[in-house]
N, C-alpha and C positions, 0 to 999 in steps of 0.2 A: 834556461832548463825551470826553475824554479813559476818564473813563470805561469809556462803550459800548464805545471800541476796545479797553477792557484786556484781554487772553484769560481770564482767570480770572474775569469779570466775564460772560463771553459764552458761556462755560463754565456758566455757571451759570442763566442763563437759554436756554440750549440746551435741559437737562436740566427748567427750567422747563415750557416750552415741553410735551416728552416727555410728562409727570405731566399735563399738563393735555388732554393727546390722549386719553391713554390712559383720563385717570377721565368725560372727555366720554361715549367711545365704553362705558365698563361700565356708569354707571348709564343711559346710555340704552337698553340691552338690557335691563335694568332695567326702564324704564320699561314697553317693551314687554309685558315677562311678566308685571307687573303690570298693568297694562289685558288682557291676558291671563284675568288670574281673578276682579278686584274691578272690573269695570266692569260688572258683572249685581247691583251692590248691596253682595255679599257684603263684609262687615265683615275689618277685616285682622287685626283679633284673635280669628275668626270660624277653629275650628283644619281642619286641613285633609280631613279626616274629615266635618265636620258643613258643607264649601261647596260653592256651589251645582253646582260639575264633578261632585262624587260624587255627589250630590241626582241631578244627572240621568242619571247610568251609570245607576242604582237604577232611577229611574222607566222609563226606554226596555227597561231587559233586564224588567222588569215588565211594562209594553206592551203585548212582542213575546210576551209568557209567554200574557196573556190571546187575542190574535188566534190565536194559535195551534191553544190548546184552544178557543177557539170554533170555528175548523174541522174537528179534529180530531173534535170533537162531532157536526159535519154529516155528517163522513164516513164516520166511523161507522156512523150513522141510515141512508146509504145499504142498500139491501137486495139482496147481490149472493150472497148463496144461493140467492135463488128461480128465477132466472135462467137461463136455457140458451138455447143455441144449437143454428137447427136450420142442416145443411150440407148441401147435395147439389151432387156431384162433378159439372160441367160436362161433362165427355167420356164422363159416366154418368148423365144425368140422375136415371133410378131408382135410385142406389145413393142414400138417406138418410141421416142421422148428427145424432143430438140428443147435444150435446157442453155442462158445466157453466162456468161462467166460469173454477175454479179448476184444469178441466185445461185450458184453453186460456189464461191468464196465469200459472198454476205460484206465484201466489205470496197470503199471506194481505191484501197490502195489494192490494188491486186497487186502489185510487183510484192509489195510489202508481207501479203498473205502467200503470195508465192515462195518466197525466200525464206522465211522462217519456216515454212510445210516443207520444204523442198530443200535448198544451201543449207538454211541453219541449222537445220536438223539432221541433214544428212542421212537420215532413215537410220537412226540406230540400233533398228531391227533385224541388220545384215550385219553378217560378220565372214567376210569373203576373203579367199587364202588367195587372191591377187591384189595384183599393185591397179587393177581398174577401182578408180572410187563410184561411190553409187550414182552421184549425180551425172556421169557421162557414162554410166550404165543403161540411162533411159534413153530409148529410142524416140525416134518421130515419128509424129502420126500425125502427117499432114494432113486428113480425108478431117481430122475430128472425132472419129467414130468411133465407140466404145461397145465392149459387154462390160452391164454392172451388174454385180451379183455381194452377194454376205458374204465374207469371209469361212461360215458355217457352211454355205452354199459348192463354194469354192474346197472345203476339204471332205464334203462328200461325197463330189462329183470324184476326187483319187480317189475311198474306196470302195465305192463304186464299179469304175471303171478300172481299175488297179489289182495288184494282188498281193495277198496280204504272205508275207515275210513268215518263214519256217524253218525254225533253230533243226528240229530232225530231217528238214532235207538241206539243210545247210551242213548238217556234218555228214551226210551220204557222201556229198560235194567236197568237201575235206578230206576224205577216206580216200576220197579217191584222186584226187590230186595232190595227197604228201606219201601214202602208201604204194598209190601204184603208179603215181609222177603222169598220169595219164591229165594231159592241161588242153585236148581238143573239148571247146564245148559242145554238146549236142546237139542244143536247143536255144531259145532267146531267155529260158527262165537260167539255164546255166550262163549264160552270159551275162546276165544282170547279177548274180549271184557270185559271179568272181570278183564283180566290179563293187558289192557290195562287203564283202570278204577285206578286198585292198583295203577297202575306204575303214572298215574294224581297225585292221592290221596298221593304220598309220594312224589312228588317232581322230581320225578328220570328223568319226560319227560316234554315236554313243548312245547306250539306254542303260539306265536307271537299277532296273531289274531284268532277273532271263526273263519277266511273262513281258516284259515290254511288248506291248504291240505297233504293230510296223505294217506301214502300204507304202507300195510305187508303183510306179508308169517308169516303164522303160522304151524306149525309143530305138530298135536294132538297126535301122538305120543311119541315124547320127549316135547311136551309142552315149543318147541321153537320159536318163537316169533322175526319176523327180521321187524322194520317200518323203512321206510323213510322219514321225514319231509319235503317236498320241500321249502316250503317259508323257513324255516330256513336255512337248507341245511345240515343236520347232520339225519349220522344213527343210530338206538338202537339196538342193542343187547338184548335179555331177555333169559335166558335157560343156555342147557348144550354145551354153548359156549368155547371155547379156550380163549375169548377174551368179556367181557361182558360190558355193557354200551356204552357210547356216542361214536359216531366217526364224529367227524367236516371236514364234505367233504373237506373246503376251502383249510386246510390244507395237504389236498392228492396233490402232484404237480411233480407225475412224468406222464408222456404219458402213462404210460399199468398199468393194477395191472394183478394180475396171480390168479391163483385157484388154487385147486390141481386135477390132470386128472382123473377121470371117465370115460370110455368106454360110457355109457349112465349115463349124465347128468339129473337126476329126479330133482323137486323143493327142495324136502330134503333134496337129495345130495350138491345140489347149495346153504342151506342155512349154512349146518353144514361143507361146506367145508372156512377154513381160508382164508381171501385176504390179499393176500402178496402187501400189498403197492409200493414195488418199485421190479427192479430187485436183488437189494443190500440182500433184505427179501431174493427170492426166491433166489438165491445162499445158502443165510446164511440155511437156511433149507435145503438145499444137505449134506451141510459140515455135518463129526463125529459128538460125540458128546465131545468131545477130544479139536478138531479145534476147535468148535464152542467156548470154553472155554479159547483155549489158544488169539482168538481175544479179549473176554472180558477181557481179564488182561491186551491187549494191551490200554491202558489207557491214551490216547492220550493226556487229559488233566490235567492232576498229574504230578508236575517234583519237586525232592528233591533237584536239584539243588539251590545250593546256592549265594546270590544277588551279582556282582562285582567277579565272577570266571568264566573263560574262557575256555571253557575244549570241546574235540573233540573223538571221538575213529572209528576206522579204521579195518574190521577184514582181508585187504590186504596190508595192508601201503600202498596204490594207492589215493584209494578213500576215502574221509569222508563215515562214516556210517551213524552219526549222531554229529550234531555243537549243543553245546550252546553260546550266547554270551551274554557279560551282561555289560561288560565293552567297550564300541567301541572305545574305543579311540587308533587312526593311524591302526585299524582292520577295520573299516566303511564300504569297499566297497564286502565284500564278501554276495555273497549273494545264492539263488539256483535257480537253471537251471531248464527249464521244462521237461528233463527227470531224476528228482531226484536227482543230481547231484551238487554240488557248482562248483564253478567257478572257486578252488581253489584247487591242491590236499593237501591230509593229508601233505608231508613233509613239501612244505611248511606253511603252517598254523602254523608246527609244528615252521620251522625257526620264523619266523617273532614271535608267542606267545615268545619263549625265549627272543626276544631280547631287548621286550616291556613289560615281567613280572621282577616283584618282589620276585614274589614267582613260584618257576619252577618246577614240577612234569611231569614226562615221562617214559613212557611204552614199551621198544620194543616187540612183542611176539614171534618177530625172536632171535635174542641174548639173551635175556632174561635178559637183562639190563634197571633198574628201575635209573630214575635220579631225586633225591630229594635233592634240594640247597635252598637258599634266599640268596637275594641280604640287605646288611646291607644300614642307609641311606646313610650312606659314601662310598658306591659304594663297599664294599667288597663283595665276596662270600662265602657264607658255607652252608655244609652240613647238612641235619637235617631230620631224620626219622617222616616224617608225619604218612606214613599207618603203619597198626600193621604187625605181622606177619600174620596171618588170612589172611585180606586184601589181603596183594599181593599173596597166595595160590587161590583166590581166582578170580582173576583175570586171576593167569597163565590158572586153569581151563578152563574158558570161550575163552581163546587164541582168545585173541583183544587186537591192539596196544592202546594205548589212552595216550593225555596230556592236563592237567591243569595247565593255569594260570593265577595270578593276580597280581594284582598292589596296595601298601600298604600305600606309601609314596605321599603326592604328595594334593592340595587342591579338583582338575579333580577328584581324586581316589577315586571306591566308600570306601575305609577302611582310606584313611587319615585323617577324622574326628577321627574315632578311635581309628588311632596312636595317636593325639595328645591329645586327653583323656586319654589314657592309659601312656601317657609319665608324663606327668601331675601327673597325681595320682601317681608315681612310685617316686615324687621325693617330696611328702608330707608325713613324714611317718607317725604320728597320729592326721589326719584332725576331730576326733570326739573329740578328747582333746581340739585342737585350738577351736572348734565349741563350745564346754563348758563355754572356759575362756572368746571366746568374750559375750558370752550369759548372763555371769557373770559382766562382765562389765558394760554390757547394764542396765541390773536392777540397781545397784551400781548408776548412773551416775541417775534414773527416781526417783527414792527415793532422793536422791538430791536436785534434781531439784521440788520435791512436797513436801519438806519441806519448799525450797527457796523463793517459790513463794508468793508475795505482796499481802497481804487482800486489794484486790483493782478490780474494776471491769469496763470494757471496753465497746467496742461497739459491740463485738464479744460474748459478754457473754449475749447480748438480745435475740438471736437464741435461740428458741426453742429448747427441747434433740431430739423431732422426726427429725425435717430436720439433725442435727447435729448427731444420730448416723444411719437415710442413707446416709450419706453421708461417714459415717466408715464401714457403710455394705456392701457399693459398693463398695469402696477400697480394701476390706477385699478379697470382691469376685473375683475385681480385683486380687489381690494381688496372691489371692490363683488359679486362672487360670493360672496365668505367672508361677507361681514356678513347678502348672503341666508341662504348656509346658516345663518349664527349663529343668524339671528332666524329661521327656522325653525326651527330645532332647538336654540332657547333653553336651555327643559329640560333635554335631554339633557345639554346645556354645563353648566348648576349643578348636573345629579347630579354629573357626570366632578370640578367645583367642589369637591363639600362630600366627596365620596369622597377625592379624590388634590389637595389642595387644593396643597401645596406645586410639585407639578413642573406642574400646570397651570397655575399662575402667572407659573412661570422659563417655560415653551414658549411661552408670552401676550405675556411682556413680552421676549422674546428677539426674536419674528417682527415683533413692535410696531417694537423698535428697531429691527431692518434695512429698516421699511416705511419708519419717519419722518428713518433716514440719506439715503436714497435720495432723497428727496424734499426734504427741508434741500439737497443736495450740487445736484441742479440746480437749484433756486431760487437761493442763492445764487450758484450760474454766473450766471443771471440775472441780478442786486444786479451782480456786478461787472463783466460787458462791458457794463453802461451805463455804466454810472460810469467806464470807460474810453474812453468815445467805440466803442466796439465790439461796438455792438450790432447792425449791420446782414455783421456780417464772419459770424455765426450762418444767413443763410439760404443756403437751397441754389440760391434764386435768385440772388442774387446773387454767389454763387460761378462758377454756369455761365456767367451773362455774361462777366464777369471774365475766368473760362475761355477762353471763345470769343473772345474780343478779343486776346488772348493768341497765342494760338497759329494763328488763322483769317489774320491779318495780308493782307488782300484775295488771298487764294488763292480764284480763279474757280474751278478742278476744285474745291476742299476744300469752298468755298462751298455750290456746284449738288448735291454727293452728301449735305453733310451736312441740308441744306433740302429734298434728293425725300426721304431717310430720315424725317426725322421725320414730313416729311408724308405719305408711309406706313404709316406706326405710327398715323399719328392718326387716318388715315382706317380705318383696320382695328377698331380699337379702338371708333370709330363705331359701324362699321358690328356688330359683336360684340355692343355696347351696347344697337340697336334692332334686332336678333335675338332676343339673349336678355333675359331678367326675374330671373334668381335672380340672387341679391346675392353669391355664392359665385361665380358667372364677373366680374360684375364687378370681383371683388376681384381675380380672376387678369389681368383687361384693365388694373388698375390697376399688379401686379406687374409684368404684360409690358411698360407704358409707361413705369416706372422701369429694368429690368433694357434698353429701348433705348437712354435718355438716360446710361444708363452706357456702354452698349456708344460710342455715340455717341463722347462724352468723351474713351473710350480708343481709336477710332481717328484725331480728330485729332490727338490725341499722338504718336501713333501715327506718321504720314501726314506730323506736322509735322518730325518729327525724321528721316523718312527724307529728306527735303527737304532739312534740314543737310545731310546725310551725301553726298548726288548735287550740292552746292554743292561742299566740299571735294571729293569724288572726280574734277570736273570741273576744279577747279585742278589737281590733283595730277594729271589727263591731260594737261592742256596745260605740262605740265614743272615746278610748282611743288611739288617733292618736299617738301618744309618746307611746307605746309600743314595746320594744325591744328585739330580741334574737340573744347571741351570734354564730355567723357566723361561728369561729373558729372550733368550736366541732360539726359539720354539715359533712355528706357528700355526694358524689355524688353530684347530680344537688340541691339536697337541700340547698347547701353552694349558691349557685347562686338563689335561690329564698327566703332564709331569708334573702341575703342581698336585694332582688327586695321589700320583705313586710317588713324590716326596712324602707323603702323609704316610704312606702304606703302611711304614717298618712301625708309628705308631699304633697307627692303626692294627696289625696287627701284637702286637703287646697288649693292646687293649684288652681286642679279644680272647686270647690267649687266655689273657687274667680272668676273665667273666666267663669262659668258658670254663676252666679249672674250677672256678669259684663257683656255679650252676653245680657241677655236675658234684661237687662234694655239699654243696649246700642238699640236692636229689639224696646221693646214699646215708647222710646222714637223716634226712626224713623219714628214708622209708625204714633206716635203722631202730631210727627214735618211735617210730609207732606201730613196726612189729613188735619192740618191745616192751612198749607202753598197751598195747591190742590187748596182743600173742597171751599173755599172762593172763588178766582177768577175763580174756575169753574163753583162758585153760578151765579154770576154775567154774564158770559158768558151764560150760556145757556140762562140768564133772558134776556140778549141783542138780543142775536137769535131766541129769539120766539117775541122779538118785532121788527125785521127788517121781519118776516114771517107773521105778520099782516098787514104791511106794500104793499100800491100797486106796487109794482116791476113789470115792462114790462119785463127789459132782462132779457132774459133766462140767458145768463150765472150768470146772480147775483144770481137771484132763485135756478142755480144748486149749487155755492158755498155756499149759506147759509144751503142749502142741506145737502153740504155734513161735514160744521160745527155742523148743529144739530147731525147728527148722530155721528161723530166723540168726540162729546162731550158730550154722553150720552155712548158709549162706556167707555170713557174717567172715569165716575165718575163712571160704574157699577166696571171696574177693580179697583178704590179706594173704593167700597166696599168689594171686593169680598179681596182684601189686608186686612180690619182690620177685614174679617171675618175669613181671616186664619190666622190671629196672634193670635184670641184669639181662634182660636181652637184648635190652636198649644201645648198652655199655660195652655189651661182647665181653661178660665177667662172669658167662659160663663155660664150663668142661664137655664138650659133647664126645657118648663115647661110642665111638664111629661102629660102625659093622656093616657087613653083605644085608642087608633086608629085603624083603619082598614084596612090595607096596601093593600087593593084591590081596595078596591074603591081610594084611593088614588092616586094608580100606575094607574087607568085606567080616570081618571080624566088629570093627565102628557100624558096619551096616547093620550086621548082626544088634547091635546094643541099640542104636537108633529105630528099631523098627517096629515095637512095642506105642516107644513114643510118636512117631510119625503116624503110625493110625489112628491114636487120638483125637489128632486133628484131622485125622482123615485125609493126608497128605502122599500122595501115590508116587513111588518114587520108578524114576523111570531109567535102567540101566544100559550103561554100553562101554563094557568091555572088551576089546578087541585083543587083550593078550592074556596068558596065564598066568605068565612070568614077566615082572620088571625087577630089578633088583637092583639100589639103591644102594649107597655105603654112606651110611645113615644113622643117628645116634634114636634110636625103636623109639624111647619113649618121649624124645619132642619131637618123632616125626606123628606119632600117636595125635601127643597133645595139637599138634597143629590139623590135622584131618578132625580129629573130635570137634574143636574148636569152630571149625566153617560148620559141619554137621549139628552146631549145638546153635549158631547164626540160625544156621534153618528155619530150626525145629523151634527157636523164638522169634523167629520176623516175617515166618511163610504167608500168605494167604491161607486159612485153612479150606481143603477140600482143593488144594491145585495140584500141580506135577509139579517132581520135582526133578531133574535130569542129573544124569550122573555120566561125566564121561570119562574111561580112562584108556589111557595108550600111547603112543608115543609122537613124536613129534617130527617133518616130513627127511629128518639127516637121522634119526635113528640115535642119537643123543642126550637128549631128555625124554621122561616120564613125562608126560599132560595129565594133569587131572582136573576135571571142571564140575561144578557145580551150578547149576542153574535153576529159579525159582522167583514165584512172584512176592512182592511185597503184599503184605498187607496195608503197611503204614506209606504213605507219598512221598519218593524219596527224592525232597529238595534240597536236597547237598551231596557236594561232589565226589567221586574215589577215593580223591585225597585225601580227604578230610575223616574217612572211613577208618580208616588205618592211622589213624591220631590215639592215642591213651586219652579216656574214659571221652568218645566219642560216640553217640548213637543215633540206629539212623529214627529210631522210638525216641524223639525230643520230646515227647510229654511222657516218657518212663511208664509208660503202662504194663510195661513185661519188666523181668528182671534182668538182673546182667548187668555187667559194670563197666560198659565200653572198652575192654580191656581186648576180648578173645579175638580181635582182626591183630591189632597190632601185634598181638603175641603170636600167634603164628606168621603175619610177615616178618618180622624178627628172627625169626625161628628159620624159615624156610629162606632169609637169605644167610644166616650164618648156613650152613648148610650148599652155598654157592648158588642157589636155586632164587625164581621167582615167584613173586605175589601179586597177582594183576585183580584188578575189580572192575568190573564197565557197569555200569548205569544205562540201561535203556528205557525209560518212562518209571512204571512197577516192576518191570523185569533186573534180576539181581544176578550177576555172574561173577565165581569167584574162580581166578583160574592160575593152577599151584605148577610149577614145572621145577623138576630136580634133575641135578645128571646121574644118568648110569653108573652103575659102577662098572669099573675096566673088564672086567671078567664076566661079563651081563652074555648069560646065553637064555636066549627068548625064542617062545613059539609062538608063533600070530595065528591067530583065531582067524577062519572064515566066515 
């Protein structure tokens, strides 16, 4: 056992296994190639040029030459030169013209023109509902006499001599047929409409629009119906016609169409007459039955010539009758002239082909000489019988000369790859046996490596089986595709090996080694897991179950969410699988389920982490500021959130300390400022008052005393506002609440500001919807609120504008609403929230008096009364909205 576990010993068997599988695959490919060439009884000692495969190439080419020469002889016997067709102009029946075939078809090979225009095309303008082919529907015209007309004239005849389909008339007939059950036609029109109605019901005719125009001819005697759909540009024939069904007029491209001639053409004769869509069809209709069959047999699109074999035949040993070129090596300048002849004579082509060919077969009908020979790879010329006696006799009977040549050797040859594969297959006598030996060596190496694999896991062994199996399946599919391509092109591969053996072998060994290493790594990973007892850990299902058990932990909401999501995904997948039958859709469904599973697992982990964060935050909320969470077990942004939460206690402590310190500083500042300023200010005010009582005659002195009086009073008010703002912002104020009618209080304030508003020409527009709005509040503080708001209007409103006052209740009649709206004389480039902050003024240039505390004090006092204070700014329009809760025993009287 120690030897088996030795690294050097295991490396040796690893190499043996690789060599064994490479040998097995190589000899297996060789066996397939050998079977392809030697299963027909060919001896492995037989040269490639004498193999059954090359014999079949020559034989099939001769067979095709015999077929083509037989048909050519029959076609040449058809007498087109004596044929003349007589055409009458449909619009001018007295106008008559006799035309020969050459003038009509414009070619010397009339049969090829007819085949191409009639049999080869099979007139794809027709879509018949019957099995009868179009060619077989073309009737015989022994006289060779036709009416000639344009397609436009044909359609004009239908419109002028037919009836226009009427939708309203059809609706009347349908009402009679369906509602009354009366199907007996009263006239030919109703008979025609019954046929048309049936055709529409069966879907045989259609029109793209309700306004589509349809003309029809109806032969009541034979119940034949010819319809022309103008918008859709097609004709439909129903009844006893040679060809029934659709005819797409867009595909009728000839200048003229032809009808069988009758001396007096009636409407019924017009309908019954077959439409020859081209001159070639008209000529075909005049031919005898045997001539028609010969032309049908002249299939221009079918060749039995072998790829890589060049051939030609001639009836006079001068001109080439037919030529087939597959290998253009040194003969690529041959082409066909306008007169259907080639730019090279038959003799020159034979000589050129003899110089470039490795296999050469030639028959001369005048001398009866048959040459059959080939060249060896060394250039030696050998005779070999490629043709049977029967084939030789057939050639002689056809009285034709032919030549066949092909190249076998060299990379540019069509058979060069086959030759290389053939030669390699000849040199390996028993490829199957060698393949079996290589495969046994590979199995032995696998067994030894399995026993000697150490009982120790590595990082690769933690990858789930699903991914390993997926990678292996993809690799296996790739190898199968590669093998299929190799088997299909084994001949080409052997050819490349023969031309570039070193590079090809290095490439094959490199690719095979990569595949071998991947398979070995996956296989040995399975072995290590089994030996270490971790086999189940690799299954995705086991990991999922363990994952759910770990993170769900009885959380009912999470369990309900996961269960509902999985059930919905499964139902959607089943629905899609039931409705759709495509394998691609099922693959998408499977991928969707895998993505859903991954999503559920991520959500479970995320929600579990979130729950942990909630628990820690609740502990901190309860005052346990030292609560912590392990961020290493968190995922996504929860890890960052957990780290922030861990620092939250310390942050809260610092914030509390800073807040207490700030408040203490503010209180001390206000106290100190008030104490330090208030005492000397009182003295200043008193001395100013004394000065005012003195009999001072100087006007300047009186002006100075007046300024001192105003400024000292303003400074006193500023100190009072500062103290008030400090108290209201901290809530350090006692409210003496009582029932208070805010309507009366507002009226009192309006009276006080009436003269001030008049000074600035401010018009107060009042809208007071009640006489009684009782609030439970501190009257002095509420007065201060409203007074501050009116004072703000007085200071900052645009002179000569209106001020709008609204006083009433909200929709629920639980709050009294007071709003004051004015136009500001300064641009309000400031937000509403900033205006309610202390020491902030809309007049940043400070052209007006004010401390910037009025609105802040008003807002704080309002909120102390459980109300709301809101400011709206719309351009220069400034609005203050105050809401205070009504007293519980408020009795209001609403004004109309």
